C-alpha positions as CSV (number, residue, x, y, z in Angstrom):
1,M,75.9,131.4,59.8
2,K,74.2,131.7,63.1
3,K,73.9,128.6,65.3
4,L,70.5,127.2,66.0
5,N,68.9,128.8,69.1
6,A,69.6,126.3,71.9
7,L,66.9,128.0,73.9
8,I,64.2,128.2,71.2
9,L,62.0,126.6,73.7
10,I,61.8,129.9,75.6
11,I,60.5,131.6,72.4
12,A,57.9,128.9,72.1
13,A,57.0,129.4,75.7
14,L,56.5,133.1,75.2
15,F,54.4,132.4,72.1
16,L,52.2,129.9,73.9
17,T,51.7,132.2,76.9
18,S,50.2,134.8,74.6
19,C,47.9,132.2,73.0
20,F,46.6,130.9,76.3
21,E,46.6,134.0,78.4
22,D,43.7,134.0,80.8
23,N,41.3,136.9,80.4
24,D,40.8,137.2,84.1
25,D,43.7,139.1,85.7
26,I,43.0,137.5,89.1
27,T,41.9,133.9,88.7
28,V,44.5,131.4,87.8
29,T,43.2,128.1,86.5
30,G,44.6,124.7,86.8
31,R,45.5,124.8,83.1
32,D,47.6,128.0,83.7
33,I,49.6,126.2,86.4
34,N,49.9,123.1,84.1
35,D,51.2,125.5,81.4
36,F,53.9,126.7,83.9
37,V,54.8,123.2,84.8
38,W,55.3,122.0,81.2
39,K,57.2,125.1,80.1
40,G,59.4,125.1,83.2
41,L,60.4,121.5,82.7
42,N,60.8,122.0,79.0
43,T,63.2,124.7,79.7
44,F,65.3,123.5,82.7
45,Y,64.8,119.7,83.2
46,L,68.0,117.8,83.1
47,Y,66.3,114.8,81.5
48,K,64.3,116.7,79.0
49,D,66.1,114.8,76.2
50,N,64.9,111.5,77.6
51,T,61.3,112.7,78.0
52,P,59.3,112.6,74.7
53,D,56.5,114.7,76.0
54,L,58.9,117.6,76.7
55,A,60.3,117.7,73.2
56,D,60.2,121.1,71.5
57,N,58.3,119.6,68.6
58,R,55.9,117.6,70.8
59,F,52.8,119.6,69.7
60,S,51.8,120.5,66.2
61,S,49.4,123.2,67.2
62,N,48.3,125.3,70.1
63,N,45.0,123.4,70.3
64,E,46.9,120.1,70.7
65,Y,49.0,121.6,73.5
66,A,45.9,123.0,75.2
67,N,44.1,119.6,75.0
68,Y,47.2,117.9,76.4
69,L,47.3,120.3,79.5
70,N,43.6,119.8,80.0
71,G,44.1,116.0,80.2
72,F,45.6,116.3,83.7
73,I,43.5,116.6,86.8
74,S,46.1,118.5,88.7
75,P,49.5,120.1,88.2
76,S,51.1,117.3,90.3
77,D,49.7,114.7,87.9
78,L,51.2,116.5,85.0
79,F,54.5,117.0,86.8
80,E,54.8,113.3,87.9
81,S,54.0,112.2,84.3
82,L,57.0,114.1,83.0
83,I,59.6,112.9,85.5
84,Y,62.1,110.5,83.9
85,Q,62.2,107.1,85.6
86,P,61.2,108.3,89.1
87,E,61.9,105.0,90.7
88,T,65.5,104.9,89.5
89,I,67.0,107.8,87.7
90,D,65.1,110.9,89.0
91,R,64.1,110.2,92.5
92,F,64.4,113.8,93.6
93,S,62.5,116.4,91.5
94,R,59.6,117.9,93.4
95,L,56.6,120.2,92.8
96,F,55.5,122.5,95.6
97,S,52.2,124.2,96.0
98,N,53.7,126.9,98.3
99,Y,57.1,128.3,97.4
100,I,57.3,130.4,100.6
101,T,57.3,127.2,102.6
102,L,59.9,125.8,100.2
103,E,62.2,128.8,100.7
104,Q,61.9,128.5,104.4
105,L,62.8,124.8,104.3
106,L,65.9,125.5,102.2
107,D,67.0,128.1,104.8
108,G,66.6,125.4,107.5
109,V,63.3,126.7,108.9
110,S,60.6,124.0,109.6
111,T,58.0,123.0,112.2
112,S,59.5,120.3,114.4
113,N,59.6,119.0,118.0
114,G,63.4,118.4,117.5
115,M,63.5,114.6,117.7
116,E,65.2,113.1,114.7
117,Y,64.9,109.3,114.4
118,L,65.2,106.2,112.3
119,E,62.4,103.8,112.0
120,F,62.8,100.0,111.7
121,E,60.7,97.0,111.5
122,M,60.0,95.5,115.0
123,P,61.9,92.3,115.6
124,S,59.9,89.3,114.4
125,S,57.3,91.5,112.8
126,N,57.0,93.1,109.3
127,I,54.1,95.3,110.4
128,N,55.0,96.9,113.8
129,R,57.7,99.6,113.9
130,F,60.0,101.2,116.5
131,G,62.0,104.4,116.3
132,I,65.5,105.1,117.6
133,V,66.6,108.7,118.2
134,T,69.7,109.7,116.2
135,H,70.0,113.2,117.5
136,V,68.0,116.0,119.2
137,L,67.9,119.6,118.0
138,P,68.8,122.1,120.7
139,N,66.2,124.5,122.1
140,T,63.3,122.3,121.1
141,S,60.6,120.4,122.9
142,A,62.5,117.1,122.6
143,A,65.6,118.7,124.1
144,N,63.7,120.3,126.9
145,Q,62.0,116.9,127.7
146,G,65.3,115.1,128.0
147,I,65.0,113.0,124.8
148,K,68.5,111.8,123.9
149,R,70.3,109.9,121.2
150,G,69.7,106.1,121.4
151,D,66.2,106.5,123.0
152,I,63.7,104.0,121.6
153,F,60.0,104.5,121.2
154,Y,57.4,102.1,120.0
155,A,54.0,103.9,120.3
156,V,52.5,107.3,119.8
157,D,49.6,108.4,121.9
158,G,49.3,104.9,123.2
159,V,49.0,103.4,119.7
160,Q,51.6,100.9,118.4
161,L,53.6,102.4,115.5
162,T,53.0,100.3,112.4
163,S,53.8,100.4,108.7
164,T,50.7,102.4,107.9
165,N,50.0,104.8,110.7
166,R,53.2,106.7,111.2
167,A,52.2,109.8,109.2
168,Q,48.8,110.0,111.0
169,L,50.3,109.5,114.5
170,T,53.2,112.0,114.1
171,S,51.6,114.7,112.1
172,P,49.8,116.5,115.0
173,I,51.5,119.5,116.7
174,N,51.4,117.6,120.0
175,Y,51.8,113.9,120.7
176,T,53.2,111.6,123.3
177,I,55.7,108.8,122.7
178,S,56.0,105.6,124.7
179,L,59.7,104.7,125.4
180,G,61.0,101.2,125.4
181,N,64.2,99.2,125.9
182,Y,65.9,97.0,123.4
183,N,66.3,93.5,124.7
184,D,68.5,91.1,122.9
185,N,67.5,88.2,125.1
186,E,71.2,87.7,125.9
187,T,71.8,86.4,122.4
188,P,73.6,89.4,120.8
189,D,74.5,87.5,117.6
190,D,70.9,86.3,117.0
191,I,68.2,88.9,116.4
192,S,65.4,86.5,115.8
193,D,64.4,86.5,119.5
194,D,65.1,90.2,120.2
195,F,62.2,92.4,121.2
196,I,61.3,95.9,122.4
197,E,60.6,95.9,126.1
198,E,57.7,98.1,126.9
199,T,57.9,100.5,129.8
200,T,55.6,103.0,131.5
201,N,57.8,105.9,130.5
202,E,56.0,108.4,128.3
203,V,57.2,111.8,127.0
204,S,54.9,114.5,125.6
205,L,56.4,116.5,122.7
206,S,55.2,119.7,121.0
207,K,56.2,121.1,117.6
208,S,57.1,124.7,116.9
209,E,58.8,126.6,114.2
210,N,62.5,125.9,114.4
211,S,65.5,127.4,112.5
212,E,68.0,124.5,112.5
213,N,71.6,125.4,112.7
214,P,73.4,122.9,110.5
215,I,76.5,123.2,112.7
216,F,75.3,120.6,115.2
217,L,78.5,120.0,117.1
218,N,82.1,121.2,116.8
219,T,85.0,120.5,119.2
220,I,88.7,119.9,119.3
221,L,89.9,116.6,120.7
222,N,93.4,116.2,122.1
223,V,94.3,112.6,121.5
224,E,97.9,111.5,122.2
225,S,99.9,114.0,120.3
226,K,97.2,115.0,117.8
227,K,94.8,117.9,117.8
228,I,91.7,116.7,116.0
229,G,88.9,119.0,114.9
230,Y,85.5,117.4,114.8
231,L,82.5,119.0,113.1
232,M,79.1,117.4,112.8
233,Y,77.5,119.3,110.0
234,N,73.9,118.4,109.2
235,G,72.9,120.6,106.2
236,F,74.5,122.9,103.6
237,T,72.4,125.9,104.7
238,A,73.6,129.3,103.3
239,P,72.4,131.6,106.1
240,Y,74.9,129.9,108.4
241,D,78.0,130.2,106.1
242,N,79.5,133.0,108.2
243,E,79.2,130.8,111.3
244,L,80.8,127.9,109.4
245,N,83.7,130.1,108.5
246,N,84.1,131.1,112.2
247,V,84.2,127.4,113.2
248,F,87.1,126.9,110.8
249,G,88.7,130.1,112.2
250,T,88.8,128.3,115.6
251,F,90.2,125.2,114.1
252,K,92.9,127.3,112.3
253,S,93.9,129.3,115.3
254,S,94.1,126.1,117.4
255,N,96.5,124.6,114.8
256,I,94.5,121.3,114.5
257,D,96.4,118.4,112.9
258,E,93.4,116.5,111.5
259,L,89.8,117.1,110.7
260,V,86.9,114.7,111.1
261,L,83.8,115.9,109.2
262,D,80.6,114.1,110.3
263,L,78.1,114.1,107.4
264,R,76.2,111.0,108.5
265,Y,72.9,112.8,108.8
266,N,73.5,115.5,106.2
267,S,71.2,115.1,103.2
268,G,72.4,118.1,101.3
269,G,71.8,121.8,100.5
270,S,73.5,124.7,98.8
271,V,76.1,124.0,96.2
272,T,77.7,127.4,97.0
273,T,78.1,126.2,100.7
274,A,79.6,122.9,99.6
275,I,82.2,124.8,97.6
276,L,82.8,127.0,100.7
277,L,83.2,124.0,103.0
278,S,85.6,122.3,100.6
279,S,87.7,125.4,100.3
280,L,87.8,125.8,104.1
281,I,89.1,122.3,104.3
282,T,91.8,122.9,101.7
283,G,92.9,126.4,100.6
284,Q,95.8,125.3,98.4
285,F,93.7,124.9,95.3
286,T,92.1,128.4,94.9
287,G,90.9,128.8,91.3
288,D,91.2,125.2,90.4
289,V,88.2,123.3,89.1
290,Y,86.1,122.1,91.9
291,S,83.3,120.6,89.8
292,T,81.7,121.0,86.4
293,E,78.1,121.0,85.4
294,Q,76.3,119.0,82.7
295,W,72.8,120.4,81.7
296,N,70.3,119.3,79.2
297,S,71.5,119.6,75.6
298,D,69.8,123.0,75.0
299,F,71.4,124.7,78.0
300,Q,74.7,122.9,77.6
301,A,75.0,124.2,74.0
302,A,74.1,127.7,75.1
303,F,76.6,127.8,77.9
304,E,79.4,126.3,75.8
305,D,78.7,128.8,73.1
306,Q,78.4,132.0,75.2
307,D,79.6,131.5,78.7
308,P,81.5,128.2,79.2
309,E,83.0,129.4,82.5
310,S,79.5,129.2,84.0
311,L,79.7,125.5,83.7
312,I,82.7,125.4,86.1
313,N,82.7,125.8,89.8
314,R,86.1,126.6,91.3
315,F,87.7,126.5,94.8
316,I,87.5,129.9,96.5
317,D,89.6,131.9,99.0
318,S,87.1,134.6,100.0
319,Y,83.5,134.9,101.0
320,D,81.4,138.0,101.1
321,G,84.5,140.0,100.4
322,S,86.5,138.6,103.2
323,S,89.2,135.9,103.3
324,I,88.1,132.5,104.5
325,N,89.8,130.4,107.2
326,S,91.2,127.7,105.1
327,L,93.1,124.9,106.8
328,E,95.2,123.6,103.8
329,L,94.8,120.0,104.9
330,P,96.2,117.2,102.8
331,K,93.7,114.7,104.2
332,V,90.2,114.7,105.7
333,Y,88.2,112.0,107.5
334,I,84.5,112.0,106.5
335,L,81.8,110.0,108.4
336,T,78.9,108.9,106.2
337,S,75.7,106.9,106.1
338,Y,72.8,106.2,103.7
339,F,71.5,109.6,104.7
340,S,74.6,111.5,103.4
341,A,73.4,112.8,100.1
342,S,73.7,115.3,97.3
343,A,75.9,118.2,98.6
344,S,77.6,115.9,101.1
345,E,78.5,113.6,98.2
346,L,79.5,116.6,96.1
347,V,82.1,117.5,98.8
348,I,83.5,113.9,98.9
349,N,83.6,113.5,95.2
350,S,85.1,116.9,94.4
351,L,87.8,116.7,97.1
352,K,89.0,113.2,96.0
353,P,91.1,114.4,93.0
354,Y,93.0,116.8,95.3
355,I,93.4,115.4,98.8
356,D,93.2,112.1,100.6
357,V,89.5,111.5,101.6
358,V,89.1,108.7,104.2
359,Q,85.4,107.9,104.2
360,I,84.2,105.9,107.2
361,G,80.7,104.6,107.8
362,T,78.3,103.2,105.2
363,T,77.6,103.9,101.5
364,T,76.0,107.3,100.8
365,R,72.6,107.8,99.1
366,G,73.7,108.4,95.5
367,K,72.6,111.8,94.3
368,Y,74.8,113.6,91.9
369,Q,72.2,116.0,90.4
370,A,71.5,119.6,91.4
371,S,68.2,121.4,91.5
372,T,67.0,125.0,91.5
373,I,63.7,126.7,92.3
374,V,61.7,127.4,89.2
375,Y,59.0,130.0,89.7
376,D,56.1,131.0,87.4
377,S,57.6,134.2,86.1
378,P,58.9,135.4,82.7
379,D,62.4,134.2,83.4
380,Y,61.5,131.6,86.0
381,S,63.1,133.6,88.8
382,R,61.4,134.8,92.1
383,Q,61.1,138.3,90.8
384,G,57.8,138.7,88.9
385,A,56.4,135.4,90.1
386,N,52.7,135.0,89.2
387,P,50.7,136.6,92.1
388,G,47.8,134.3,91.3
389,H,49.4,131.2,92.8
390,T,52.4,130.0,94.8
391,Y,53.3,126.9,92.9
392,A,57.1,126.3,92.2
393,M,59.2,123.4,91.1
394,L,62.5,122.0,92.3
395,P,63.5,119.9,89.2
396,L,66.9,118.4,88.6
397,I,68.7,120.8,86.3
398,Y,72.3,119.4,86.0
399,K,74.6,116.7,87.2
400,S,78.0,117.4,88.8
401,L,81.3,116.0,87.7
402,N,84.5,116.3,89.7
403,A,87.8,117.5,88.2
404,N,88.4,113.9,86.9
405,G,85.0,113.8,85.2
406,E,83.6,111.3,87.8
407,T,79.8,111.3,88.2
408,D,76.8,109.1,88.0
409,Y,77.4,107.4,91.4
410,F,73.9,106.3,91.5
411,N,74.6,103.5,94.0
412,G,76.3,105.9,96.3
413,L,79.9,106.5,97.4
414,E,81.4,103.5,99.2
415,P,83.4,104.0,102.4
416,D,87.1,103.1,102.8
417,I,86.2,101.7,106.2
418,I,82.8,100.1,106.5
419,L,81.1,100.7,109.9
420,G,77.4,101.1,110.6
421,E,75.6,102.4,113.6
422,S,74.3,99.8,116.0
423,I,71.1,100.0,118.1
424,N,73.0,98.6,121.1
425,N,75.9,101.0,120.8
426,M,74.9,104.4,119.3
427,G,77.4,106.3,121.5
428,I,77.5,110.0,122.3
429,L,78.1,112.2,119.3
430,G,81.4,114.0,119.6
431,N,82.7,111.6,122.3
432,Q,85.9,109.9,121.5
433,D,84.3,106.5,122.2
434,E,81.4,107.0,119.7
435,P,82.1,104.2,117.2
436,L,82.5,106.1,114.0
437,L,84.5,108.9,115.5
438,A,86.6,106.4,117.5
439,T,87.4,104.6,114.2
440,A,88.6,107.8,112.7
441,I,90.7,108.6,115.7
442,A,92.2,105.1,115.6
443,N,93.1,105.6,112.0
444,I,94.7,109.0,112.7
445,T,96.7,107.8,115.7
446,N,97.5,104.3,114.3
447,S,96.3,103.0,117.7
448,G,94.7,99.8,116.2
449,R,91.5,100.5,118.1
450,L,89.3,100.0,115.1
451,I,85.8,99.3,116.1
452,S,84.1,96.1,115.2
453,Q,80.3,96.1,115.7
454,K,77.3,94.8,113.9
455,T,75.4,97.3,111.8
456,N,71.7,97.5,112.4
457,S,70.3,94.3,111.0
458,Y,66.7,95.4,110.9
459,Q,64.8,96.6,107.9
460,F,65.1,100.3,107.8
461,T,61.8,101.9,106.8
462,Y,61.9,105.7,107.4
463,Y,64.1,108.6,108.5
464,S,62.3,111.5,110.2
465,K,63.8,114.2,107.9
466,E,62.1,112.5,105.0
467,S,58.9,114.3,106.2
468,I,60.5,117.5,104.9
469,P,60.0,117.4,101.2
470,A,63.0,119.6,100.4
471,E,65.4,117.1,101.9
472,L,67.9,115.2,99.9
473,G,68.7,118.2,97.8
474,M,71.6,119.9,96.1
475,Y,70.5,123.3,95.3
476,S,72.1,125.7,92.9
477,D,71.5,129.4,93.3
478,K,73.3,130.2,90.1
479,H,71.1,132.3,87.9
480,I,71.2,131.9,84.2
481,P,73.0,135.0,82.9
482,A,70.5,137.6,81.7
483,D,72.5,138.5,78.7
484,L,72.7,134.8,77.7
485,L,69.0,134.5,77.9
486,K,68.4,137.7,76.1
487,N,70.8,136.8,73.3
488,R,69.3,133.4,72.9
489,I,65.8,134.8,72.7
490,F,66.5,137.7,70.4
491,E,69.5,136.8,68.4
């Protein structure tokens, strides 16, 4: 006896499409887009089983379904209504009105002046804000104007930064920031009397389209008798995979003894690139289970029945037909912060069953779910996408488990050595004295020079990369096998 069709929802989707097909071949109505949103989530959404309005038997008739769709003013209203516990469980699913922009963002292309910063509450004020620069992207306006890590600004175009005006002040293509100095009033252990000292220094910045290379910094440090490779990697961006492999080629030819992987500002990206990076660090586990995937019950049953191997990601030894420059390390040092998320956490969690992972910094964000772009096309792929609109979704589609079955690290991955960045001692990235890197070096050399410093005590309110809606992602480019879909639809 045949098993029940685990993807019967796709049949229902095809049926409903024929019932509600618009007679106008050009105009696409809001209801049409709502139709796409509901069907796409009904098909792929990880938390479909927890969302009653996405149940296959939710509607008893086509009229009831049509009335339901018409009850939402916009596609975004419908989308948000279907997200499962958005304040806690699903904090990351997104709907985009322009998938071309989304695709560019996932490839690292955005409009930016190159200044990345953290925003905090001003000392003794819960309204005023100040920003501190974490890093500056090369070949951008901020780099050309001499903005550097640790710079503090408190106003934009002469207006004090506050809890309500940041988006308005920083959205223009051009704006001017007012630089300030942090003054601890000679009481370093008491922040109650600290303040941002205003200066007359102003810097004008201009945004332009920028293709960010995630390989922000790589170098080899010779410390005592150790060769230490250092890589600051800020995004799992597939177009730069060859360059990533080349960096490891340099590490390998230099016979480095240890590797420090800096992911403190890496909020995620491609799952495929995460597997590549982990395989470059190791190399002795080719073919072993890197991670497994857990989808909604419909897809999980379909995969387990017809293609269970598709649920397994394995360590690799080649990329684009060529061998990769694996280091076969038994240990790696990884620097993290709250802004280390998704694919960064996937690397940490998936390496732990195999090698010694020494995590230094602060607890990560806590995102163990992956997404994929869902287009309005018959099979939800880019090919055949509805030419009448450019809406696309980036819903959570599965959660990742490491080889030991560990997942659901909602509260983040805790470091082995806790050390936060300090406003008064940001240091120079890649420099041996930069606090987080210095701590890793001290652990490697057993020098006992562990850094002790106070983590930022101010209320964090914003990270500049949050303005990019595709941030904090772990993106799967794995396509559902066509034969699996075909068999499920027509069996």
